C-alpha positions as CSV (number, residue, x, y, z in Angstrom):
1,M,70.7,81.5,74.7
2,I,68.4,84.0,76.5
3,A,69.4,86.9,74.2
4,Q,67.8,84.8,71.2
5,Q,64.6,84.4,73.0
6,Y,64.3,87.9,73.6
7,R,65.1,88.6,69.8
8,R,62.1,86.4,68.9
9,I,59.4,88.4,70.7
10,P,59.0,91.4,68.6
11,F,58.1,89.1,65.5
12,P,54.7,87.7,66.8
13,L,53.8,91.1,68.0
14,I,54.3,92.6,64.6
15,G,52.6,89.8,63.0
16,A,49.6,90.3,65.4
17,A,49.7,94.0,64.6
18,L,49.6,93.5,60.9
19,F,46.8,90.9,61.2
20,G,44.8,93.2,63.2
21,L,45.4,96.0,60.6
22,L,44.3,93.5,57.9
23,V,41.1,92.7,59.8
24,G,40.4,96.2,60.5
25,V,40.6,97.1,56.9
26,Y,38.5,94.2,55.7
27,L,35.7,95.1,58.3
28,F,35.7,98.9,57.1
29,A,35.4,97.7,53.5
30,W,32.6,95.3,54.3
31,K,30.8,98.0,56.2
32,R,31.2,100.3,53.5
33,K,30.1,98.2,50.7
34,R,27.1,97.2,52.9
35,S,26.0,100.7,53.4
36,E,26.3,101.4,49.7
37,K,23.9,98.5,48.9
38,R,21.4,99.9,51.3
39,K,21.4,103.4,49.8
40,S,20.3,102.0,46.4
41,A,17.0,100.6,48.1
42,T,15.7,103.7,49.9
43,V,12.2,104.7,49.5
44,I,11.8,108.0,47.2
45,G,8.9,110.2,48.0
46,H,7.0,113.0,46.0
47,R,4.5,115.7,46.7
48,V,0.9,115.0,45.4
49,E,-0.7,118.1,44.1
50,K,-4.2,117.0,44.1
51,H,-6.6,117.4,47.2
52,P,-7.6,114.3,48.9
53,D,-11.4,114.6,48.4
54,D,-10.8,114.9,44.5
55,V,-8.9,111.6,44.8
56,L,-11.8,109.9,46.7
57,K,-14.3,111.2,44.2
58,H,-12.1,109.6,41.5
59,W,-11.9,106.1,42.8
60,T,-15.4,104.9,42.4
61,A,-16.5,101.2,43.3
62,E,-16.3,100.5,39.4
63,K,-12.7,102.1,38.9
64,M,-11.5,99.9,42.0
65,R,-12.8,96.7,40.4
66,D,-11.1,97.5,37.0
67,A,-7.9,98.6,38.7
68,K,-4.6,96.6,37.8
69,P,-2.0,96.2,40.7
70,A,1.3,98.1,40.1
71,P,4.3,96.0,39.1
72,L,6.6,95.0,41.9
73,P,10.3,94.8,41.8
74,K,12.0,91.4,41.0
75,V,13.9,90.0,43.9
76,D,16.1,86.9,43.5
77,A,16.6,86.2,47.3
78,L,15.8,87.9,50.2
79,E,18.6,88.7,52.7
80,R,17.8,87.2,56.4
81,G,18.9,89.1,59.4
82,K,18.4,92.1,61.5
83,E,19.0,95.1,59.6
84,D,21.0,98.0,61.2
85,V,19.0,101.3,61.4
């Protein structure tokens, strides 16, 4: 009777190990998917070849009144929560 009890001990350990491995793989895949999503929303910079004084001369009060706003990206829903940096 005691030998049968000892024989049952490894099966919960194997199950717990497989469950832990499954959770680890899931968390790894979730983190990787989340980081790929964040890469697509990065800011892209570029160099401006004009001198700042030339730009100030260009934007007169009349041109500022006639200026149209730049189109904004369309977002269905904002994700709430703290972002990892």
